[in-house]
N, C-alpha and C positions, 0 to 999 in steps of 0.2 A: 798941438793933440793930444801928444803925448806928455808934455806937461799937466795939463789941465784932469786929464784921465788919473797923473799918479795923484794930482792935488784932493781929485774927487775919491780918488781910493781911500788915500787920508782922512778927507772930509768924515769918508763912511767907516775907515776903522777909530777915528775917535768917536764918534757918535758911539758905535758898538762898545766900546768902554767905557763912556758915562752910563749907558742904562746898564750895562752890568754892575759898574760899581753903585749904582742907584739899587739894585735891584739888590747887593750885597748891604747896603745899608737899611732898607724896610726890611732885609731877614734880621739884622743884629737889633733894630728898633722892635721887632716886633718878639724876639728873643727875649728881650731888656724887659718887656710888657709884660712877659710870665714872670707866675709867683714859681720861685725856684727852691723846693723841699730838698734838705742834703740827711741822707743816715747811713749808717755801718753797713749795707749791704745784704745778701744775704734773703737766710728765713725770718729776719726778722724785718727785713726792709719788704718782703712779699707780704708779712701779716700787716703791715701800713697800710699799703698799698689795698690790701681786698680791706681792710675795716675803717678806712680813714679816707685815703686819697681819693681810689674810686670813686663813695658814696659821693665827696664832696664835688668831685668833678662835675657830676649829674646831678646834683641838688642846686648847686649854687652858680655852675656856667664858668667858674674861672677857671683862666688858661693853670695848668701846675704841670710843671715840670718838673721831673725827681733827675738826683744826684747820688753819688755816695763817695766815702770817703774814710781813711781807717781809724780818724780820730784827732785827736792835737789842735793845737788852735793856727797853726804856721798859716794856713791858707785866707781865715778869716782876717788874722794881725795886717798879712799884706795887702787884702780888700781893703782895710779900712786906711791904712797908711797911703795908700797910691788912690784915692777915693772912686773905686772902682770895685763897686761893692756889687756883685754876679750872683753871691748867694743871698737868700733872705732869713728862712726858719730853718736852723738845724738842729741835732741831734747830738747831744755833748754827753761827756759822763761828767762826775759831780765835783771835782777836783779841776777839769780843766777849764769846766765853762767859770768855778769860784775863781782862777787866777786868769783868766780870757777878761772878765767882767774886772777886774781890780784894773786892768791895763786900760779901762775904756772903750773894750772891742764888743761891745754887747748892749743894746737895746735893754735900759728897766723896766721889768714888767712889775702893772699895777694890778692887781687883781680885779679892781673894779670897772677894767676896762669890758670883764668877760659876764655874759649872761649867766652862765650855768657855773659860775664861778662858788656857787654854795657849795653845789652839791660834791665839790674837788676839797679832801684833804687839806686844810690850812700847811700842816709841813712839807707839802709838794709844793708851795711859794717861795720859790730863792728872789734874792734883789733880779738875778738876771736872767731867770730862766725860769722853766714849770714843770714841774714830775712827769713826764711821757709813761714812765711802769717801772716796777721794780725788778730787780734782775737779779741774777745767784749763779755763784759759781761753784761747784760741786765735786766730787771723787765720782767718777765714771770708769766703767772697765767694760769688757769685751765678754759680752754672756757665753759666746760660744765656746771662751775658752775657760771657763770656770761656771760656767753655772750661774747658780743664786749663791755659791758659795765664795762670792771673790773680796777683794777686802773693802771695809766699809768705814773705817776712820784714815784720816793722815799717816798717825801711825803706821796701820797696818800697807798705806800703801806706801810705807818706805821697804815693806818687808817683801824682797827681792827673791830671798830663796824661797818661801811658802808660795808665793805669787809670780814666777819668773817673767820677765819681758822687760821691754824698754815704758819708761815713762813719761809721759807729757805734763810740761808745765809750759805758762806762757814768759815768753821773753821778758820779763819787764819786774822791777822787785816789790812793784807794791800787787799785794796780794800773794805773791811767791815766799816771801819773808815772813809774812804771818803763815803761811801755810805748813814751812817751816817751822816757827813754834809751836802753832797748834801740834806735828808731828812729833815735837819735842815735848810734852806733855803742858805745855803750858794753857791751863784755860782762856776760852776764849772771852772771858770778862778781864783778863790779865795783859794780856798779847801786845798792849799800844803801852800801857805802860814798860814790860819787859822792854819791848821795841826802839821805844825812846830814849836808852842807855845806851852807850859805848859794850858795855857786857852783851845785851841782849843783843843788838846787832851781831856780834861776833859769834853769838849763841848759835842764830839764823843763819850766817853762814856755813858755820860749821856744820850742822845739820846739811844744809845743802851738800858738803863736801861727802857727807856720807853716800847721798844719793847720786853724784855728780857721774859714774860711769854710765849707769842707767839714762841719765834725760836726754831726751828730746824734747829741743824748744818749739813753740806755735808759735805763731805773731798773726792769726784771725781767729774767728771764732769758727770757721767750719775746716779749720785743720785737725783737730784732734778727733774728728768724728770720721773723719777721710781716712785717718792713719789707724783709727781700732777698725774700720771697719776692714780696711786693707791687711791688718797684722802687724802695720809696723810700731805700734805701740798696744799692750799690755792691759794699763790703766792709766787714766790723766785726768786732771782738773778740764772741766769744760761749764759751759753754759746750760742751764738747767733747762730753761725750754729750749733750745736747739736739740739737745737730747730727746726730751718728749717727740718734739714735731717729728724727728727723725723716727723712732718710735711706732711713732702711727704711720709711718710710710714701710714696715713692715722691718726695719733693723732690728735688733736685740743688742741693745745697749743697757747696763744695768747702771743705777746710781746711788748713791746714799745723801743724806741731807744732813748725815751725820757730821759739825765743822763744815756747814755751807757759810760762805760768804757772800755777803747781798749790799747793793746800794741802791740807788736810784738815776737813772739816766732823765736827762734836761731836755727840753725842747727850747732853742735859744735863738733870738732874733740879731743879724750880724749888725752892728751898727752902720747907719746910714743906709739900712734898708729901702730903697724904693718903693717898697711893696708891705709896708708896717701893718696898712687896712687889713690887707687880704690875708698876713700869716694871724693876724688875730680873727679874723673869721675863721683858717683855717682851726687854729686851736679850740676856738669856742666848740667847732663842731667835735675833735676828739674827745671832749668833757662829757658828750653823752653818752648817759649810761650802756644803754645799747649797743653802742657804737665799741664800747670798752670790752663789752664781755664779749665782743665777735671779734677783738684784738687777741683777748686770753683765749680762744679757741681756736684762734690760728698757729696761737707761740703760748705755751704758757707763762705767761710773769707776771708779776702783780701788777695791779691796777690803783688807778688815784681816784677813783672815784667812789665815796661809801656806797651808793644804790648798788651799782654795778658792783662791787665786792658780796653786798650780802643778797643778790638775783645769780651768783656765779652758779651753774649748774652743777648739781652735788656729786659728779664721778670725774668732774676738774679740778675739784680745790684739793685731794691731795698732790697734785703735778703744781701746784704756786708755791714759790716761794716764801711768800708771808702766810700761807696758811699756819694757823700754831704751833700742830703737831710737826710743823717743819724749822719751827723756829728754837727749836729746842738747842742748845750745845750753839747756836748761829754766833756767826760775827759779824757785824755792822761795818762796812768799810768805815773807817775813821778820816774823811776827807781833811779835816784842819791836820791831822798830824801829816799828809801826804803833802800838803801845799806847801809846809813847812820843815820839810823833810828829803822830797822826793829829790831834787839837785844832789844833794851829797850823797843819799844811796844807789841814786843811779850812775852814777861814775865810780862807786866801790862795786855796784854791780855788774857792770860793763868791764870792767877788770879782774873780776873773779871770772865771768864768762870768756875772757877772751884766753885767759889760761888753760884751757882744756889742752 
């Protein structure tokens, strides 16, 4: 009797375990069936959600889940190499997209596959990506501290006597070395010619040496504005769209377009994505002019749809990095330069930072 009862309990336990495993497998299968879209998080992802993801969910009825990451392509590389691709549509900056494309980690993009492609600026299409938006890094400062009389140029950013306080810069050589050369008087048109030389690189690091005691390094786009608000920073390099969004919520950040650094971020599809068809459908919906206007209203960045750019509300135009008046003295990020030089300059930059 005891033996029978023990066997019965054992069989019951095995049945329960099998049921749980079946439920887990079903859940995993259900998750795998969802289109996964990955962005950089924060205010930017909130803008994606309101302008693109939610309308797509409601209109198409396609299951869509979101994820976020800080950039790079290590995760995509691991997924492709193991054959376990769980991300589908991923936001990437241009130089990382180019490197990942060269390594075969991304699906090629064919503009003929998109019904609304005719409205998109042809320059937005790359071999392995399509432009999501044009972003900008600008000089920002605390309006409570300096009013309307804060630093307006990168040269003034270096002047901690006239405008005392800590300075925020992103902890990476890309865009930081360019800012240093702009601050040292190199015209925007000549920055990459200078930076391509050993003497130019030495010049950039020498300029950073001057500011070293005042630098606070940030690593995510939300940090510099949080630190401006808290008083940790008096001035910082920051993303223009995040600043404009924060000011819409009552913050008092001032910023200058003089010497802005701008580039395009891209949507990419991970090689071997099981949901390429759904990813294409989402991209095509993102090409819609009204949705791109809604995106720029949520976070003021440049858009890729030419009709959307023409239909942009007048009040919003001065906040866009692509507005003609904001492109004076602007520096377009040179992706080819960084694909060729990032490894060596990153090593030098890392050593320099560690010497503090």
